[in-house]
BASE-632002 format. One record per residue: residue number from 1; residue in one letter; chain; x, y, z of N, C-alpha, C in turn. Coordinates in steps of 0.1 Angstrom, whole numbers, plus 5000, padded with zeros to 4 digits. Layout:
N
R num residu chaine  n.x  n.y  n.z ca.x ca.y ca.z  c.x  c.y  c.z
R NUM      A      A    X    Y    Z    X    Y    Z    X    Y    Z
...
This chain:
337
R num residu chaine  n.x  n.y  n.z ca.x ca.y ca.z  c.x  c.y  c.z
R   1      X      A 1987 5397 9185 1983 5390 9200 1968 5390 9201
R   2      X      A 1966 5376 9208 1953 5372 9210 1945 5377 9220
R   3      X      A 1933 5378 9217 1925 5385 9229 1913 5375 9232
R   4      X      A 1910 5377 9245 1900 5370 9250 1889 5376 9257
R   5      X      A 1876 5371 9253 1865 5383 9261 1857 5372 9271
R   6      X      A 1852 5379 9279 1843 5376 9291 1830 5383 9289
R   7      X      A 1819 5378 9291 1806 5387 9290 1798 5380 9302
R   8      X      A 1798 5388 9311 1789 5386 9324 1775 5387 9324
R   9      X      A 1766 5383 9318 1751 5382 9313 1742 5387 9323
R  10      X      A 1734 5396 9324 1723 5395 9334 1709 5397 9325
R  11      X      A 1698 5400 9336 1684 5405 9330 1685 5414 9319
R  12      X      A 1692 5425 9323 1690 5436 9314 1702 5443 9310
R  13      X      A 1714 5439 9315 1730 5444 9309 1736 5435 9312
R  14      X      A 1750 5436 9305 1759 5427 9301 1774 5435 9304
R  15      X      A 1781 5426 9314 1794 5435 9316 1804 5427 9305
R  16      X      A 1810 5435 9297 1819 5431 9286 1834 5434 9288
R  17      X      A 1843 5427 9292 1855 5424 9294 1864 5418 9283
R  18      X      A 1875 5426 9280 1883 5416 9269 1897 5419 9274
R  19      X      A 1903 5407 9275 1919 5406 9282 1925 5404 9272
R  20      X      A 1942 5408 9270 1951 5402 9264 1959 5389 9267
R  21      X      A 1970 5383 9262 1975 5373 9267 1981 5372 9280
R  22      X      A 1986 5385 9284 1989 5387 9296 1981 5393 9307
R  23      X      A 1968 5391 9304 1958 5395 9316 1955 5410 9315
R  24      X      A 1959 5418 9307 1958 5431 9306 1945 5435 9303
R  25      X      A 1939 5444 9306 1925 5448 9303 1925 5456 9292
R  26      X      A 1920 5453 9280 1919 5460 9267 1909 5466 9264
R  27      X      A 1896 5464 9269 1883 5468 9272 1871 5463 9281
R  28      X      A 1867 5472 9288 1859 5466 9298 1846 5479 9300
R  29      X      A 1833 5472 9300 1823 5481 9299 1809 5475 9300
R  30      X      A 1800 5482 9309 1787 5475 9308 1779 5482 9300
R  31      X      A 1773 5473 9294 1763 5475 9280 1749 5470 9284
R  32      X      A 1741 5478 9276 1727 5473 9279 1726 5457 9269
R  33      X      A 1715 5452 9269 1712 5443 9266 1707 5443 9252
R  34      X      A 1716 5449 9241 1712 5452 9228 1720 5446 9221
R  35      X      A 1716 5435 9213 1727 5429 9205 1735 5441 9195
R  36      X      A 1729 5449 9189 1735 5458 9182 1748 5464 9188
R  37      X      A 1742 5469 9201 1754 5480 9209 1764 5468 9213
R  38      X      A 1763 5456 9218 1773 5447 9222 1782 5446 9210
R  39      X      A 1777 5443 9197 1783 5436 9185 1792 5451 9182
R  40      X      A 1786 5463 9182 1794 5473 9179 1808 5475 9188
R  41      X      A 1805 5471 9201 1815 5475 9208 1825 5465 9207
R  42      X      A 1824 5454 9201 1834 5444 9201 1840 5443 9185
R  43      X      A 1834 5448 9178 1837 5453 9166 1853 5452 9162
R  44      X      A 1859 5461 9168 1872 5468 9168 1883 5455 9169
R  45      X      A 1877 5446 9178 1886 5435 9182 1882 5423 9178
R  46      X      A 1873 5421 9168 1870 5410 9163 1880 5401 9157
R  47      X      A 1892 5409 9149 1903 5400 9142 1910 5395 9152
R  48      X      A 1913 5396 9163 1922 5394 9172 1916 5383 9184
R  49      X      A 1902 5384 9186 1896 5377 9196 1897 5362 9193
R  50      X      A 1902 5356 9201 1905 5339 9202 1892 5332 9207
R  51      X      A 1883 5342 9214 1871 5334 9216 1863 5344 9225
R  52      X      A 1847 5344 9229 1841 5351 9238 1834 5340 9247
R  53      X      A 1833 5343 9258 1829 5335 9268 1814 5344 9273
R  54      X      A 1804 5332 9272 1789 5340 9278 1787 5334 9291
R  55      X      A 1784 5337 9300 1778 5330 9311 1765 5325 9308
R  56      X      A 1762 5312 9311 1748 5303 9310 1739 5307 9320
R  57      X      A 1733 5321 9315 1720 5319 9323 1707 5318 9315
R  58      X      A 1697 5323 9322 1683 5315 9315 1679 5324 9302
R  59      X      A 1687 5335 9301 1683 5342 9287 1696 5343 9276
R  60      X      A 1705 5334 9278 1719 5336 9267 1713 5332 9253
R  61      X      A 1702 5327 9247 1701 5325 9236 1703 5335 9226
R  62      X      A 1697 5347 9227 1698 5360 9219 1709 5364 9216
R  63      X      A 1720 5363 9229 1731 5368 9226 1742 5359 9219
R  64      X      A 1739 5345 9223 1750 5337 9216 1746 5334 9203
R  65      X      A 1735 5337 9198 1729 5336 9184 1733 5346 9177
R  66      X      A 1733 5361 9180 1738 5373 9177 1755 5372 9174
R  67      X      A 1760 5365 9182 1776 5364 9183 1782 5353 9172
R  68      X      A 1773 5344 9169 1776 5332 9163 1772 5338 9147
R  69      X      A 1762 5346 9148 1758 5351 9133 1769 5358 9127
R  70      X      A 1777 5365 9136 1788 5373 9131 1802 5368 9133
R  71      X      A 1800 5355 9135 1813 5345 9131 1824 5347 9145
R  72      X      A 1815 5348 9155 1825 5349 9168 1824 5335 9174
R  73      X      A 1837 5331 9180 1837 5317 9187 1833 5320 9197
R  74      X      A 1822 5313 9202 1815 5316 9216 1815 5304 9224
R  75      X      A 1819 5306 9235 1817 5292 9245 1810 5299 9255
R  76      X      A 1800 5288 9262 1791 5288 9271 1797 5285 9285
R  77      X      A 1798 5291 9295 1804 5288 9306 1794 5282 9316
R  78      X      A 1797 5271 9319 1788 5262 9329 1788 5268 9345
R  79      X      A 1780 5274 9349 1779 5282 9361 1781 5270 9373
R  80      X      A 1776 5257 9369 1777 5249 9382 1790 5243 9383
R  81      X      A 1800 5242 9371 1813 5241 9370 1823 5249 9375
R  82      X      A 1822 5263 9370 1830 5275 9372 1828 5280 9385
R  83      X      A 1838 5279 9391 1842 5285 9408 1847 5297 9407
R  84      X      A 1843 5305 9415 1847 5319 9415 1862 5318 9421
R  85      X      A 1870 5328 9417 1885 5330 9423 1883 5331 9437
R  86      X      A 1889 5322 9446 1887 5323 9461 1896 5332 9468
R  87      X      A 1905 5337 9457 1915 5347 9464 1910 5360 9463
R  88      X      A 1895 5363 9459 1891 5375 9460 1883 5380 9473
R  89      X      A 1890 5391 9480 1879 5392 9491 1866 5402 9486
R  90      X      A 1868 5406 9476 1855 5412 9469 1853 5410 9456
R  91      X      A 1840 5406 9450 1839 5403 9436 1826 5410 9434
R  92      X      A 1828 5413 9418 1814 5420 9410 1813 5417 9400
R  93      X      A 1805 5421 9390 1806 5418 9376 1816 5421 9367
R  94      X      A 1826 5428 9371 1838 5434 9364 1847 5420 9366
R  95      X      A 1847 5419 9380 1856 5405 9384 1853 5393 9377
R  96      X      A 1837 5393 9379 1835 5378 9372 1836 5377 9356
R  97      X      A 1834 5390 9350 1838 5387 9334 1854 5389 9331
R  98      X      A 1862 5392 9339 1874 5392 9339 1880 5376 9339
R  99      X      A 1874 5370 9351 1876 5355 9354 1873 5347 9346
R 100      X      A 1860 5349 9335 1856 5341 9327 1866 5340 9314
R 101      X      A 1871 5354 9310 1882 5355 9300 1893 5350 9305
R 102      X      A 1899 5349 9315 1910 5345 9322 1909 5329 9319
R 103      X      A 1897 5323 9323 1898 5309 9322 1896 5303 9308
R 104      X      A 1892 5314 9299 1891 5308 9284 1908 5310 9280
R 105      X      A 1916 5319 9284 1929 5322 9282 1939 5308 9285
R 106      X      A 1934 5304 9299 1941 5293 9303 1937 5278 9299
R 107      X      A 1928 5277 9290 1920 5268 9284 1915 5257 9295
R 108      X      A 1908 5262 9307 1903 5255 9317 1892 5258 9320
R 109      X      A 1884 5265 9310 1871 5269 9309 1862 5254 9311
R 110      X      A 1852 5255 9321 1841 5242 9319 1828 5249 9310
R 111      X      A 1827 5243 9302 1818 5249 9290 1804 5241 9291
R 112      X      A 1792 5250 9288 1782 5242 9286 1778 5239 9271
R 113      X      A 1765 5232 9269 1762 5227 9256 1757 5239 9250
R 114      X      A 1758 5245 9238 1751 5255 9228 1742 5246 9219
R 115      X      A 1731 5246 9224 1718 5238 9217 1717 5247 9204
R 116      X      A 1717 5236 9191 1713 5241 9180 1702 5249 9179
R 117      X      A 1703 5260 9172 1691 5271 9172 1680 5264 9165
R 118      X      A 1682 5259 9154 1668 5252 9146 1661 5243 9151
R 119      X      A 1669 5238 9166 1658 5227 9170 1652 5232 9186
R 120      X      A 1655 5244 9188 1652 5252 9201 1635 5252 9201
R 121      X      A 1631 5255 9190 1612 5260 9192 1605 5247 9193
R 122      X      A 1607 5237 9187 1601 5222 9189 1605 5220 9205
R 123      X      A 1615 5222 9209 1619 5214 9221 1613 5225 9231
R 124      X      A 1611 5241 9230 1603 5248 9238 1591 5243 9239
R 125      X      A 1583 5241 9227 1567 5235 9226 1566 5225 9236
R 126      X      A 1576 5213 9234 1575 5202 9244 1576 5206 9259
R 127      X      A 1584 5215 9262 1584 5221 9275 1571 5226 9278
R 128      X      A 1567 5236 9272 1555 5243 9274 1542 5235 9274
R 129      X      A 1544 5222 9268 1533 5211 9272 1534 5207 9285
R 130      X      A 1546 5203 9288 1549 5197 9303 1541 5208 9314
R 131      X      A 1546 5220 9311 1540 5230 9321 1523 5226 9321
R 132      X      A 1520 5229 9309 1502 5226 9308 1500 5212 9317
R 133      X      A 1508 5201 9313 1502 5188 9319 1504 5190 9335
R 134      X      A 1514 5196 9338 1514 5197 9353 1503 5204 9358
R 135      X      A 1499 5216 9350 1488 5224 9355 1475 5217 9353
R 136      X      A 1473 5208 9344 1463 5198 9344 1461 5191 9357
R 137      X      A 1474 5184 9361 1474 5176 9375 1469 5184 9385
R 138      X      A 1475 5196 9387 1470 5207 9396 1455 5208 9400
R 139      X      A 1449 5209 9389 1436 5211 9386 1427 5200 9393
R 140      X      A 1432 5186 9385 1426 5176 9389 1426 5174 9407
R 141      X      A 1438 5176 9409 1440 5172 9424 1433 5182 9435
R 142      X      A 1431 5194 9427 1423 5203 9438 1409 5199 9436
R 143      X      A 1403 5195 9428 1388 5189 9425 1387 5176 9432
R 144      X      A 1397 5167 9433 1398 5158 9442 1398 5163 9456
R 145      X      A 1406 5170 9459 1404 5174 9471 1392 5182 9476
R 146      X      A 1386 5187 9471 1375 5194 9473 1366 5181 9475
R 147      X      A 1364 5173 9468 1353 5162 9470 1355 5153 9481
R 148      X      A 1371 5151 9486 1375 5145 9497 1369 5151 9510
R 149      X      A 1372 5164 9510 1369 5173 9522 1355 5172 9524
R 150      X      A 1348 5177 9513 1333 5181 9517 1321 5170 9512
R 151      X      A 1328 5158 9508 1317 5149 9502 1322 5136 9509
R 152      X      A 1335 5134 9511 1339 5119 9515 1342 5113 9501
R 153      X      A 1339 5120 9492 1340 5112 9476 1353 5110 9471
R 154      X      A 1357 5102 9466 1370 5101 9459 1371 5098 9444
R 155      X      A 1369 5107 9438 1367 5109 9422 1382 5104 9416
R 156      X      A 1381 5097 9404 1395 5089 9400 1399 5104 9391
R 157      X      A 1409 5105 9384 1413 5117 9375 1407 5116 9363
R 158      X      A 1408 5100 9357 1403 5098 9346 1387 5102 9345
R 159      X      A 1379 5100 9356 1366 5107 9355 1364 5121 9354
R 160      X      A 1372 5130 9360 1374 5142 9360 1378 5146 9347
R 161      X      A 1386 5140 9339 1390 5144 9327 1382 5141 9319
R 162      X      A 1371 5131 9318 1360 5130 9308 1351 5141 9306
R 163      X      A 1353 5151 9314 1344 5162 9313 1328 5159 9315
R 164      X      A 1326 5150 9325 1314 5144 9327 1313 5155 9341
R 165      X      A 1304 5162 9340 1300 5173 9354 1290 5165 9364
R 166      X      A 1284 5155 9362 1276 5148 9369 1280 5148 9384
R 167      X      A 1295 5145 9387 1299 5148 9402 1300 5159 9407
R 168      X      A 1296 5171 9397 1299 5187 9401 1285 5186 9408
R 169      X      A 1274 5182 9405 1261 5185 9412 1257 5178 9425
R 170      X      A 1267 5168 9427 1267 5163 9444 1269 5177 9450
R 171      X      A 1277 5186 9449 1279 5196 9459 1268 5206 9462
R 172      X      A 1264 5205 9471 1251 5215 9478 1256 5228 9480
R 173      X      A 1265 5229 9484 1271 5244 9489 1275 5253 9477
R 174      X      A 1267 5265 9473 1270 5271 9462 1285 5276 9463
R 175      X      A 1292 5282 9471 1305 5285 9471 1314 5274 9467
R 176      X      A 1312 5263 9475 1321 5252 9473 1318 5249 9457
R 177      X      A 1307 5246 9453 1303 5246 9440 1311 5253 9427
R 178      X      A 1311 5268 9432 1317 5277 9425 1331 5272 9425
R 179      X      A 1339 5270 9436 1353 5268 9437 1358 5257 9425
R 180      X      A 1346 5245 9429 1351 5236 9418 1346 5238 9404
R 181      X      A 1340 5247 9403 1334 5252 9388 1348 5259 9381
R 182      X      A 1353 5267 9389 1365 5272 9385 1377 5264 9381
R 183      X      A 1380 5254 9391 1391 5245 9386 1385 5237 9374
R 184      X      A 1372 5233 9374 1369 5228 9360 1371 5235 9349
R 185      X      A 1370 5246 9349 1368 5255 9336 1382 5258 9332
R 186      X      A 1391 5260 9344 1408 5258 9338 1410 5246 9332
R 187      X      A 1406 5235 9339 1410 5223 9334 1406 5222 9322
R 188      X      A 1395 5223 9317 1391 5224 9302 1399 5232 9294
R 189      X      A 1404 5241 9297 1410 5253 9289 1424 5245 9288
R 190      X      A 1431 5238 9297 1444 5234 9297 1442 5221 9288
R 191      X      A 1433 5216 9290 1431 5202 9281 1431 5204 9268
R 192      X      A 1422 5217 9264 1423 5221 9250 1436 5225 9245
R 193      X      A 1442 5230 9252 1457 5237 9247 1465 5228 9248
R 194      X      A 1466 5217 9256 1475 5206 9253 1471 5198 9240
R 195      X      A 1457 5193 9235 1455 5186 9226 1460 5195 9215
R 196      X      A 1460 5210 9214 1465 5218 9204 1480 5217 9202
R 197      X      A 1487 5218 9212 1502 5217 9211 1506 5203 9207
R 198      X      A 1499 5192 9210 1504 5179 9205 1499 5178 9193
R 199      X      A 1488 5184 9184 1487 5183 9171 1500 5190 9163
R 200      X      A 1504 5201 9169 1513 5206 9161 1529 5201 9163
R 201      X      A 1530 5192 9175 1541 5185 9175 1539 5174 9168
R 202      X      A 1530 5167 9166 1533 5154 9157 1533 5157 9145
R 203      X      A 1529 5168 9139 1530 5175 9127 1547 5174 9125
R 204      X      A 1553 5181 9133 1565 5185 9133 1577 5174 9136
R 205      X      A 1570 5163 9142 1580 5152 9145 1587 5147 9135
R 206      X      A 1599 5145 9138 1610 5142 9124 1613 5125 9129
R 207      X      A 1606 5116 9117 1608 5101 9120 1621 5098 9117
R 208      X      A 1629 5101 9124 1645 5095 9124 1646 5084 9129
R 209      X      A 1656 5077 9124 1657 5063 9131 1661 5062 9144
R 210      X      A 1666 5073 9150 1668 5073 9165 1653 5075 9173
R 211      X      A 1645 5083 9167 1633 5086 9173 1625 5074 9173
R 212      X      A 1624 5065 9161 1616 5049 9160 1623 5043 9172
R 213      X      A 1637 5042 9172 1642 5030 9181 1640 5037 9196
R 214      X      A 1639 5049 9199 1635 5052 9214 1620 5050 9216
R 215      X      A 1613 5046 9207 1597 5042 9211 1598 5031 9214
R 216      X      A 1607 5021 9209 1606 5008 9217 1608 5007 9231
R 217      X      A 1617 5015 9237 1617 5018 9251 1604 5014 9258
R 218      X      A 1601 5006 9269 1588 5005 9277 1584 5018 9280
R 219      X      A 1573 5021 9280 1566 5032 9285 1569 5047 9275
R 220      X      A 1579 5045 9266 1582 5056 9257 1573 5057 9245
R 221      X      A 1565 5068 9244 1555 5070 9230 1564 5082 9221
R 222      X      A 1556 5086 9213 1560 5099 9206 1564 5107 9213
R 223      X      A 1555 5112 9220 1558 5127 9229 1570 5126 9235
R 224      X      A 1576 5114 9245 1584 5112 9253 1597 5108 9245
R 225      X      A 1595 5103 9234 1607 5102 9224 1611 5112 9218
R 226      X      A 1604 5122 9217 1609 5137 9209 1614 5142 9220
R 227      X      A 1609 5142 9233 1616 5151 9246 1628 5146 9247
R 228      X      A 1631 5132 9249 1643 5126 9251 1656 5130 9239
R 229      X      A 1650 5130 9227 1657 5131 9217 1662 5147 9218
R 230      X      A 1651 5154 9219 1657 5169 9218 1664 5175 9230
R 231      X      A 1659 5170 9243 1665 5174 9253 1680 5169 9255
R 232      X      A 1683 5156 9251 1696 5149 9251 1705 5158 9241
R 233      X      A 1702 5162 9228 1709 5168 9218 1720 5159 9214
R 234      X      A 1734 5162 9214 1743 5155 9208 1747 5146 9219
R 235      X      A 1745 5133 9213 1749 5122 9224 1765 5122 9227
R 236      X      A 1772 5124 9219 1786 5123 9220 1792 5133 9229
R 237      X      A 1784 5141 9236 1790 5148 9243 1789 5142 9257
R 238      X      A 1786 5133 9260 1785 5124 9274 1794 5112 9271
R 239      X      A 1806 5113 9280 1816 5102 9278 1813 5088 9281
R 240      X      A 1802 5086 9291 1797 5073 9293 1780 5071 9297
R 241      X      A 1776 5063 9298 1759 5063 9303 1758 5068 9317
R 242      X      A 1768 5065 9325 1768 5069 9338 1768 5084 9338
R 243      X      A 1773 5093 9330 1774 5107 9328 1761 5111 9322
R 244      X      A 1755 5102 9312 1741 5106 9306 1731 5106 9318
R 245      X      A 1732 5094 9326 1719 5094 9339 1723 5104 9346
R 246      X      A 1735 5110 9352 1736 5121 9358 1731 5134 9355
R 247      X      A 1732 5134 9343 1724 5146 9333 1711 5145 9337
R 248      X      A 1706 5134 9336 1689 5131 9337 1686 5131 9351
R 249      X      A 1693 5133 9359 1691 5136 9376 1689 5120 9380
R 250      X      A 1692 5111 9374 1691 5095 9380 1701 5093 9391
R 251      X      A 1710 5101 9391 1721 5095 9401 1722 5104 9416
R 252      X      A 1723 5097 9426 1722 5103 9439 1732 5113 9441
R 253      X      A 1732 5127 9446 1740 5139 9447 1747 5136 9461
R 254      X      A 1753 5128 9467 1758 5127 9478 1775 5127 9481
R 255      X      A 1778 5129 9492 1796 5126 9493 1796 5116 9502
R 256      X      A 1804 5105 9501 1807 5096 9508 1821 5093 9510
R 257      X      A 1828 5093 9523 1840 5091 9527 1842 5080 9535
R 258      X      A 1850 5068 9534 1850 5058 9546 1836 5051 9550
R 259      X      A 1827 5051 9539 1813 5046 9538 1806 5053 9548
R 260      X      A 1806 5066 9548 1800 5074 9556 1796 5085 9549
R 261      X      A 1785 5092 9549 1778 5102 9542 1784 5115 9547
R 262      X      A 1793 5120 9541 1800 5136 9546 1792 5148 9541
R 263      X      A 1781 5148 9532 1776 5157 9526 1768 5155 9515
R 264      X      A 1761 5165 9506 1753 5166 9495 1757 5177 9485
R 265      X      A 1757 5172 9473 1760 5181 9462 1746 5187 9458
R 266      X      A 1746 5195 9447 1734 5201 9440 1723 5189 9436
R 267      X      A 1714 5186 9439 1707 5173 9433 1701 5179 9419
R 268      X      A 1699 5195 9418 1694 5197 9407 1702 5200 9395
R 269      X      A 1715 5196 9397 1724 5196 9386 1716 5186 9374
R 270      X      A 1716 5191 9362 1713 5182 9353 1699 5189 9346
R 271      X      A 1693 5179 9337 1680 5183 9330 1668 5179 9338
R 272      X      A 1658 5189 9341 1646 5184 9350 1637 5178 9339
R 273      X      A 1638 5179 9326 1626 5175 9317 1632 5160 9310
R 274      X      A 1645 5159 9310 1646 5144 9312 1646 5134 9320
R 275      X      A 1647 5142 9333 1641 5135 9347 1626 5131 9347
R 276      X      A 1622 5141 9343 1605 5136 9340 1599 5126 9332
R 277      X      A 1608 5129 9320 1604 5118 9309 1608 5106 9314
R 278      X      A 1621 5103 9318 1623 5087 9323 1614 5084 9334
R 279      X      A 1611 5094 9343 1603 5088 9354 1588 5087 9351
R 280      X      A 1582 5092 9340 1572 5090 9334 1572 5076 9328
R 281      X      A 1583 5074 9318 1582 5062 9312 1584 5049 9323
R 282      X      A 1588 5052 9333 1588 5045 9343 1576 5035 9349
R 283      X      A 1568 5048 9353 1557 5047 9357 1547 5035 9348
R 284      X      A 1548 5040 9334 1542 5035 9326 1546 5019 9326
R 285      X      A 1556 5020 9323 1563 5003 9322 1561 4996 9333
R 286      X      A 1562 5001 9343 1557 4993 9356 1543 4985 9356
R 287      X      A 1534 4993 9352 1520 4989 9352 1518 4982 9336
R 288      X      A 1525 4981 9327 1520 4973 9315 1533 4962 9312
R 289      X      A 1544 4964 9316 1553 4951 9308 1558 4944 9321
R 290      X      A 1555 4932 9322 1556 4922 9333 1572 4920 9336
R 291      X      A 1581 4919 9327 1593 4919 9335 1597 4928 9341
R 292      X      A 1595 4941 9339 1597 4953 9344 1588 4954 9360
R 293      X      A 1576 4949 9358 1565 4947 9370 1574 4938 9383
R 294      X      A 1579 4929 9379 1584 4918 9383 1598 4923 9392
R 295      X      A 1606 4931 9382 1617 4937 9390 1613 4948 9397
R 296      X      A 1604 4956 9396 1598 4966 9407 1595 4959 9419
R 297      X      A 1587 4948 9419 1581 4941 9432 1592 4937 9438
R 298      X      A 1605 4932 9432 1613 4927 9441 1622 4938 9446
R 299      X      A 1624 4950 9439 1630 4963 9445 1620 4967 9456
R 300      X      A 1611 4966 9457 1597 4972 9467 1602 4964 9480
R 301      X      A 1607 4952 9480 1608 4945 9493 1621 4949 9501
R 302      X      A 1629 4957 9493 1640 4962 9500 1641 4976 9501
R 303      X      A 1636 4984 9491 1637 4998 9491 1622 5006 9491
R 304      X      A 1622 5018 9494 1611 5026 9491 1606 5028 9477
R 305      X      A 1595 5030 9476 1590 5031 9462 1596 5040 9456
R 306      X      A 1598 5054 9459 1605 5062 9451 1622 5058 9449
R 307      X      A 1625 5049 9456 1639 5043 9453 1638 5034 9442
R 308      X      A 1628 5026 9440 1626 5011 9431 1623 5021 9419
R 309      X      A 1613 5031 9418 1608 5036 9406 1620 5044 9399
R 310      X      A 1630 5052 9408 1640 5057 9403 1651 5050 9396
R 311      X      A 1651 5036 9404 1658 5027 9398 1656 5023 9383
R 312      X      A 1644 5020 9380 1640 5017 9368 1642 5025 9356
R 313      X      A 1639 5040 9364 1639 5052 9354 1655 5051 9351
R 314      X      A 1665 5051 9360 1677 5051 9358 1682 5040 9348
R 315      X      A 1676 5028 9345 1680 5016 9337 1675 5022 9322
R 316      X      A 1663 5029 9322 1658 5032 9309 1665 5045 9303
R 317      X      A 1671 5053 9312 1680 5063 9307 1693 5058 9301
R 318      X      A 1697 5047 9309 1710 5043 9304 1710 5033 9292
R 319      X      A 1698 5027 9288 1692 5024 9276 1691 5033 9265
R 320      X      A 1686 5042 9267 1685 5055 9257 1699 5058 9253
R 321      X      A 1708 5059 9264 1721 5064 9260 1728 5054 9249
R 322      X      A 1727 5041 9250 1732 5030 9242 1724 5031 9230
R 323      X      A 1712 5030 9231 1706 5032 9215 1710 5043 9208
R 324      X      A 1711 5055 9213 1715 5069 9207 1728 5067 9202
R 325      X      A 1737 5062 9209 1752 5064 9207 1754 5050 9198
R 326      X      A 1750 5038 9199 1754 5027 9192 1742 5025 9181
R 327      X      A 1733 5032 9180 1721 5027 9174 1720 5013 9173
R 328      X      A 1713 5010 9184 1708 4996 9186 1697 4993 9191
R 329      X      A 1689 4984 9189 1676 4981 9194 1673 4981 9211
R 330      X      A 1660 4984 9213 1661 4981 9229 1662 4965 9233
R 331      X      A 1666 4962 9242 1667 4943 9249 1662 4945 9259
R 332      X      A 1648 4939 9261 1644 4938 9276 1651 4928 9283
R 333      X      A 1657 4918 9277 1663 4906 9285 1676 4912 9291
R 334      X      A 1682 4922 9283 1695 4924 9289 1691 4936 9301
R 335      X      A 1682 4941 9300 1679 4954 9308 1672 4947 9324
R 336      X      A 1663 4936 9319 1653 4930 9331 1654 4918 9328
R 337      X      A 1667 4910 9333 1665 4896 9334 1657 4889 9338
């Protein structure tokens, strides 16, 4: 008899349920988040287990890796697509784990992508770099804000990033100068860490054909190309360019009926890092590439700036999809005639 397992994963414990083919509970228990403890509890049922479902929470890596290392068939439940059983008046971890196992048995489980273990570390480094870049921008904006408020001075970000402290001496108030000095010291520290991460990332970059082709996209350099490549994963998991651009958060999340807006869906569904990457590429492309600049100017006559920018980012995301799927080169004339 086949068995089906569901694991409701939390930060410090997991509720494990195993069902048979008739939805009878064979095993259920709350266990500490310890790989050895969970594996020990599952071992008596391993030969009969058709699969295990793990809820896709922020901390699923360690558990999925441990299960796969022991040759379990693991499925990652997509919480955005798996709805709770509406017939329940009361639900808890037990019912959630049972529901995951039942969806697996019925073969209607909406699954997420289990990203390859060997590529996660470089992807994580790229994500940490983004966090530092955002912190860098935060410090620059803070310095610019202080200058505008107290001196009516508008310093460019490039001037502040040059580590030229001449602008700092213009502040006469010692307390305000100290505030600015604090932001400046954090900025220098963040810049140093970004440089260090970029050195490591560039050493680890895999000069594959896909990586090289992505760099032909306007606004995409080595860092963005590797971000797109690693965040995308297996391109075949996306049936169409529209699915991919939706995953990149390039598609509006609204419900329309009879040409009227009836509501909104979750705008945060998808990959925030791909959204950032294509938006960054669009900003650069608008400044550097004349066909894209002209297209952007035409859009600005009819739409808001953010919509025009998102339109270009969406085009770049769809171009990336075809480049990765069909192994073709970027063609400016096809995208921006």
